[in-house]
C-alpha positions, 0 to 999 in steps of 0.5 A: 438241903433247902430245896429238900426241905421245901419239897417236903413242906410242899408234900406235907401241905398237899397231903393235908389239903387232900385230907381236908378234901376227903373229910369235907366229902365224907361229912357232906355225903353222910349228911346227904345220905341221912336226909335222903334216907329220912325223905325215903322213910317218909315216902314209905310211910305215906305209901302205907297210909295211902294203902290204908285209905284205899282199903277203908274206901273199898270197904265202904264201897262193898258195904253200900248196897243201895246207892249204886252210883256211890258204890261204883264211885267209891270202888273206882276211887279205891282202885285208883288210890291203890295204883297210886300206892303201887307208884309210891312203892316204886318211888321208894324202891328207886330212891333207895337204889339210885340215891341212898345206896350210892351215897352210903358207899362214900364211907368206904370210899373216903376210908380208902382215900384216907389210907392212901394219904396215910401211906404218903405220910408214912413214906415221907417220914421214912425218907426223913428218917433215912436222911437224918441217918445219912447225915449222922453217918457222914458226921460220925464216920466221914471216912467210912465210905461203906456205911455212907454208901449204904445210908445213901442207898437206903435214902435213895430207895426211900426217896423213890418210894416217896415219889411213887407214893406221891404220884399214886396219891395224885392219881387217886385224888384225881380219880376221887375228885372226878368220881365225887363230882360225877356221883353228886351230880348223878345222884341229884339228877336221879332224885329229880327224875324219880320224883318227876316220874312219880308226881307226873303219874300221880297227877294223871291218876289223881285226875282220874280219882277226881273224875271217879268221885265227880261221876257219883250221881247224887240225884239218882242215889237219893232217889234210890234211898227214898224209894228203898226207904218207902218200900221198906216202910210199906212192907212193914205196914202190910206185915203189921196190919195183915196179920191177926194178933193170934198169928202174931203171937204164934209167930213171936213164940216160934221166933223166940223158940228159933232164937233160943235154939240158935243160941244153944247150938 
């Protein structure tokens, strides 16, 4: 009897230890999933802002019609930023599939592992019930061999069931621990690999973006600005002094008529 109680105590201790391990894994994997999901959302927002910057720079490049070097530099810079945005998008997608998705599965994995422990407790409780029943039968009907034999048979079945469930639990927990170790290692390595891949490419592209901006020819663009400004100024003088006041008045009247026509169309 002492040996049986000792075995039940050991079984109970093992089951409680397994429960604690499952709860710890469930807690920490949920925290990892939450923080990596937040990290991925931040990366997605940064990707979106990157695209907005590229769009604003591209609009500037398209509107610049005097400083050709500046226009080209801005256009190249915007294109490079857009490519960086593509790599940021790939980073977000890979984080979601290789990090968040595996971590999120552990809610279900832990639930199934906890059910296995629950089955072990149920089988153990059933065995204890059958054992108590046998003791009562022996005490109340010591000469009724049929009742005693039936109670012993039921106890034997319950004991075999406990052994089966405990063995299955040990195998399940061994698999659970092995999978947990593999997955946490794999997830963290994948995270580092994804980030290394993005940042390696980002350094390459940012270097190109630096060159795109560095190649803007300030002196040439300044010369073009001054030249264009001077040309426009000369054209204005010629128009002002090359026409008679009467012609100017006539053209002004004509211009007003045209504007009025455009306005009423």
